[in-house]
Z-matrix of the N, CA and C atoms (Angstrom, degrees):
N
C 1 1.519
C 2 1.515 1 108.50
N 3 1.364 2 113.15 1 123.58
C 4 1.462 3 117.37 2 -177.56
C 5 1.581 4 106.78 3 -74.79
N 6 1.301 5 113.61 4 150.24
C 7 1.440 6 122.43 5 178.61
C 8 1.445 7 112.23 6 -84.40
N 9 1.253 8 119.91 7 -14.78
C 10 1.443 9 124.14 8 179.45
C 11 1.481 10 109.24 9 -156.87
N 12 1.356 11 117.93 10 162.64
C 13 1.456 12 123.01 11 176.17
C 14 1.560 13 105.73 12 -111.58
N 15 1.243 14 119.46 13 112.53
C 16 1.561 15 122.85 14 -173.67
C 17 1.482 16 112.95 15 35.19
N 18 1.382 17 115.04 16 47.41
C 19 1.448 18 116.91 17 170.96
C 20 1.370 19 114.34 18 78.69
N 21 1.382 20 122.74 19 5.91
C 22 1.387 21 123.85 20 -178.57
C 23 1.527 22 116.75 21 -86.34
N 24 1.275 23 120.89 22 7.74
C 25 1.506 24 123.22 23 178.30
C 26 1.468 25 113.15 24 109.67
N 27 1.307 26 118.33 25 -157.46
C 28 1.345 27 126.68 26 -177.99
C 29 1.523 28 116.39 27 -70.91
N 30 1.368 29 118.61 28 146.68
C 31 1.406 30 118.74 29 177.14
C 32 1.504 31 107.69 30 -78.53
N 33 1.387 32 113.82 31 167.01
C 34 1.489 33 116.96 32 -177.02
C 35 1.589 34 106.07 33 -63.31
N 36 1.362 35 119.51 34 -43.71
C 37 1.406 36 119.40 35 174.58
C 38 1.420 37 119.99 36 -49.26
N 39 1.390 38 116.36 37 -42.94
C 40 1.412 39 126.68 38 -179.65
C 41 1.568 40 111.48 39 -68.39
N 42 1.280 41 109.23 40 -38.82
C 43 1.613 42 114.92 41 179.25
C 44 1.539 43 107.40 42 -65.65
N 45 1.316 44 119.20 43 -52.31
C 46 1.412 45 121.34 44 175.27
C 47 1.495 46 117.24 45 -54.17
N 48 1.308 47 112.58 46 -44.42
C 49 1.504 48 121.95 47 -179.40
C 50 1.540 49 109.22 48 -59.24
N 51 1.419 50 116.14 49 -47.02
C 52 1.423 51 120.03 50 172.31
C 53 1.418 52 116.24 51 -58.76
N 54 1.252 53 117.48 52 -44.43
C 55 1.483 54 121.71 53 179.73
C 56 1.521 55 109.11 54 -61.91
N 57 1.322 56 117.58 55 -39.87
C 58 1.461 57 121.36 56 -177.66
C 59 1.462 58 109.57 57 -67.22
N 60 1.376 59 117.03 58 -41.24
C 61 1.505 60 119.93 59 177.74
C 62 1.613 61 112.06 60 -64.70
N 63 1.269 62 112.13 61 -37.10
C 64 1.459 63 117.47 62 -175.42
C 65 1.611 64 105.42 63 -68.83
N 66 1.352 65 114.82 64 -45.82
C 67 1.420 66 120.60 65 179.40
C 68 1.561 67 112.30 66 -59.03
N 69 1.400 68 118.10 67 -45.40
C 70 1.400 69 124.34 68 174.48
C 71 1.524 70 109.27 69 -55.23
N 72 1.311 71 121.26 70 -44.36
C 73 1.407 72 124.49 71 -176.83
C 74 1.603 73 109.21 72 -68.47
N 75 1.354 74 115.58 73 -39.58
C 76 1.418 75 119.24 74 173.22
C 77 1.573 76 112.76 75 -61.32
N 78 1.292 77 117.65 76 -40.89
C 79 1.463 78 119.44 77 177.58
C 80 1.546 79 110.93 78 -62.81
N 81 1.378 80 119.04 79 -39.58
C 82 1.444 81 123.22 80 177.95
C 83 1.567 82 109.56 81 -62.89
N 84 1.318 83 115.67 82 -48.71
C 85 1.362 84 121.32 83 -174.15
C 86 1.635 85 112.78 84 -63.34
N 87 1.368 86 109.90 85 -45.78
C 88 1.490 87 112.44 86 177.48
C 89 1.529 88 112.24 87 -69.59
N 90 1.262 89 118.32 88 -34.11
C 91 1.574 90 117.81 89 175.56
C 92 1.488 91 110.53 90 -66.55
N 93 1.336 92 125.98 91 -35.89
C 94 1.417 93 130.34 92 178.01
C 95 1.577 94 106.07 93 -64.51
N 96 1.294 95 116.66 94 -47.56
C 97 1.516 96 120.97 95 -178.03
C 98 1.635 97 109.80 96 -66.70
N 99 1.250 98 111.44 97 -44.81
C 100 1.494 99 117.99 98 178.01
C 101 1.525 100 110.84 99 -57.99
N 102 1.229 101 118.46 100 -44.05
C 103 1.547 102 121.47 101 -177.04
C 104 1.566 103 105.99 102 -65.11
N 105 1.334 104 124.50 103 -28.54
C 106 1.379 105 124.96 104 -179.50
C 107 1.496 106 116.83 105 -96.27
N 108 1.295 107 117.76 106 5.79
C 109 1.456 108 122.31 107 -172.50
C 110 1.511 109 106.46 108 -100.54
N 111 1.429 110 115.77 109 123.85
C 112 1.453 111 117.51 110 177.98
C 113 1.492 112 115.57 111 -103.76
N 114 1.345 113 117.06 112 -15.19
C 115 1.369 114 123.62 113 -177.79
C 116 1.604 115 114.06 114 -72.73
N 117 1.265 116 118.34 115 114.72
C 118 1.514 117 118.73 116 -166.43
C 119 1.504 118 113.01 117 -54.75
N 120 1.306 119 122.51 118 -52.27
C 121 1.472 120 124.12 119 178.99
C 122 1.605 121 114.31 120 -58.89
N 123 1.359 122 112.09 121 -38.98
C 124 1.455 123 114.54 122 174.81
C 125 1.558 124 113.75 123 -65.94
N 126 1.365 125 114.52 124 -38.61
C 127 1.380 126 116.86 125 179.01
C 128 1.555 127 111.17 126 -63.49
N 129 1.300 128 120.33 127 -41.13
C 130 1.420 129 126.85 128 173.88
C 131 1.624 130 109.86 129 -53.31
N 132 1.286 131 117.83 130 -46.83
C 133 1.425 132 122.87 131 178.26
C 134 1.481 133 110.23 132 -62.27
N 135 1.366 134 122.10 133 -47.07
C 136 1.405 135 126.19 134 176.88
C 137 1.564 136 111.36 135 -65.28
N 138 1.315 137 118.71 136 -36.80
C 139 1.533 138 119.57 137 176.74
C 140 1.445 139 107.37 138 -64.00
N 141 1.394 140 122.02 139 -45.62
C 142 1.412 141 122.81 140 178.75
C 143 1.515 142 110.33 141 -56.13
N 144 1.340 143 115.44 142 -50.13
C 145 1.484 144 121.30 143 -179.41
C 146 1.461 145 111.61 144 -57.83
N 147 1.378 146 116.76 145 -44.82
C 148 1.467 147 118.93 146 -178.82
C 149 1.596 148 107.74 147 -64.32
N 150 1.348 149 119.88 148 -49.44
C 151 1.441 150 121.75 149 176.99
C 152 1.604 151 113.01 150 -50.26
N 153 1.365 152 114.92 151 -43.50
C 154 1.413 153 118.48 152 177.97
C 155 1.606 154 111.18 153 -62.65
N 156 1.300 155 114.92 154 -48.69
C 157 1.436 156 122.72 155 -179.19
C 158 1.424 157 113.98 156 -55.53
N 159 1.414 158 116.39 157 -45.55
C 160 1.445 159 120.47 158 177.67
C 161 1.514 160 113.04 159 -69.95
N 162 1.269 161 118.78 160 -33.99
C 163 1.457 162 119.52 161 173.61
C 164 1.629 163 109.49 162 -65.42
N 165 1.246 164 120.37 163 -40.73
C 166 1.428 165 126.61 164 178.55
C 167 1.582 166 107.25 165 -63.11
N 168 1.358 167 112.77 166 -48.40
C 169 1.433 168 115.50 167 -178.02
C 170 1.500 169 113.67 168 -57.63
N 171 1.426 170 114.64 169 -45.17
C 172 1.385 171 120.31 170 179.37
C 173 1.531 172 116.56 171 -65.53
N 174 1.329 173 112.92 172 -35.06
C 175 1.480 174 118.06 173 173.69
C 176 1.483 175 113.28 174 -62.36
N 177 1.367 176 117.21 175 -41.07
C 178 1.390 177 121.46 176 177.95
C 179 1.538 178 113.23 177 -67.80
N 180 1.309 179 114.30 178 -33.66
C 181 1.535 180 121.51 179 174.68
C 182 1.435 181 109.88 180 -64.23
N 183 1.357 182 116.71 181 -45.14
C 184 1.461 183 121.22 182 -178.89
C 185 1.545 184 111.16 183 -64.65
N 186 1.294 185 119.38 184 -36.64
C 187 1.482 186 120.19 185 178.17
C 188 1.559 187 105.65 186 -65.41
N 189 1.258 188 116.84 187 -47.44
C 190 1.466 189 116.10 188 -175.50
C 191 1.502 190 109.35 189 -69.76
N 192 1.254 191 126.85 190 -34.62
C 193 1.469 192 129.77 191 175.10
C 194 1.500 193 106.36 192 -63.69
N 195 1.319 194 119.89 193 -51.41
C 196 1.442 195 118.27 194 -175.63
C 197 1.450 196 116.75 195 -62.37
N 198 1.342 197 116.50 196 -27.73
C 199 1.520 198 123.51 197 176.96
C 200 1.587 199 111.25 198 -87.17
N 201 1.345 200 112.10 199 -2.40
C 202 1.533 201 115.51 200 176.26
C 203 1.471 202 108.40 201 83.51
N 204 1.315 203 125.11 202 15.83
C 205 1.481 204 124.72 203 -179.11
C 206 1.477 205 110.91 204 -93.30
N 207 1.278 206 120.98 205 -11.17
C 208 1.512 207 120.44 206 -173.39
C 209 1.569 208 105.07 207 -140.83
N 210 1.394 209 113.07 208 93.26
C 211 1.461 210 123.11 209 -174.85
C 212 1.515 211 108.11 210 -92.11
N 213 1.343 212 113.86 211 131.79
C 214 1.472 213 117.44 212 175.19
C 215 1.516 214 108.29 213 -125.55
N 216 1.274 215 119.23 214 149.50
C 217 1.437 216 126.93 215 176.72
C 218 1.444 217 109.74 216 -80.17
N 219 1.344 218 116.21 217 143.66
C 220 1.444 219 123.11 218 173.81
C 221 1.535 220 108.67 219 -82.32
N 222 1.332 221 118.45 220 125.49
C 223 1.541 222 117.21 221 -178.18
C 224 1.507 223 106.62 222 -75.65
N 225 1.394 224 114.26 223 142.76
C 226 1.445 225 117.95 224 173.35
C 227 1.530 226 108.23 225 -81.49
N 228 1.362 227 112.03 226 158.97
C 229 1.498 228 115.51 227 171.62
C 230 1.562 229 114.45 228 -48.49
N 231 1.302 230 115.91 229 -37.53
C 232 1.525 231 121.13 230 -174.81
C 233 1.552 232 105.08 231 -70.49
N 234 1.310 233 120.96 232 -37.23
C 235 1.399 234 124.43 233 -178.36
C 236 1.533 235 110.01 234 -70.33
N 237 1.394 236 115.05 235 -42.11
C 238 1.426 237 118.32 236 178.12
C 239 1.589 238 108.64 237 -63.11
N 240 1.291 239 119.68 238 -43.83
C 241 1.394 240 126.78 239 -175.79
C 242 1.560 241 107.16 240 -59.14
N 243 1.289 242 115.71 241 -44.12
C 244 1.448 243 122.56 242 -176.17
C 245 1.589 244 109.30 243 -65.82
N 246 1.340 245 119.70 244 -41.53
C 247 1.456 246 121.09 245 177.37
C 248 1.550 247 109.22 246 -69.58
N 249 1.359 248 116.56 247 -39.74
C 250 1.453 249 115.35 248 177.11
C 251 1.547 250 112.46 249 -64.77
N 252 1.249 251 116.69 250 -37.71
C 253 1.532 252 115.99 251 176.34
C 254 1.497 253 111.16 252 -64.05
N 255 1.408 254 116.48 253 -45.29
C 256 1.403 255 119.01 254 -178.28
C 257 1.655 256 114.92 255 -59.34
N 258 1.352 257 108.66 256 -43.51
C 259 1.493 258 116.70 257 177.26
C 260 1.430 259 110.70 258 -62.47
N 261 1.360 260 118.04 259 -45.93
C 262 1.452 261 122.96 260 -174.24
C 263 1.552 262 108.09 261 -63.77
N 264 1.384 263 116.16 262 -42.16
C 265 1.466 264 118.91 263 179.85
C 266 1.530 265 113.65 264 -69.75
N 267 1.363 266 120.17 265 -26.31
C 268 1.367 267 124.33 266 179.69
C 269 1.571 268 113.67 267 -88.54
N 270 1.412 269 115.43 268 -29.75
C 271 1.421 270 115.68 269 179.41
C 272 1.558 271 111.50 270 -90.36
N 273 1.325 272 115.39 271 -22.05
C 274 1.453 273 118.70 272 -174.99
C 275 1.601 274 106.64 273 -137.03
N 276 1.233 275 114.59 274 66.00
C 277 1.561 276 118.17 275 -175.13
C 278 1.607 277 106.57 276 -63.89
N 279 1.371 278 117.48 277 140.94
C 280 1.358 279 122.52 278 178.88
C 281 1.507 280 118.20 279 -74.36
N 282 1.348 281 110.55 280 -20.57
C 283 1.493 282 119.14 281 -179.60
C 284 1.608 283 106.01 282 -122.83
N 285 1.270 284 113.55 283 79.63
C 286 1.581 285 114.31 284 175.43
C 287 1.427 286 114.98 285 -61.35
N 288 1.273 287 124.14 286 141.05
C 289 1.408 288 125.76 287 -175.71
C 290 1.525 289 109.59 288 -104.84
């Protein structure tokens, strides 16, 4: 992947990739702040910001996926069942200590 076209700067793919990475970082930052916020009205503000950031992140992901720039594997039913079992065992252990 070239990092510029005849010296004109970033490619479209690079720009969208950078925006996606920035939005992912924004989601992480807001979620950490939200988890530490106890003031009700402030939590609502952060929740709204987090919702907006996740929507933006997903829109950027969809752009990249539709252009063939971000490929994801389709999970098999067996892989899904494995993850579900793992999560169930970790969230609801049968032998609490």
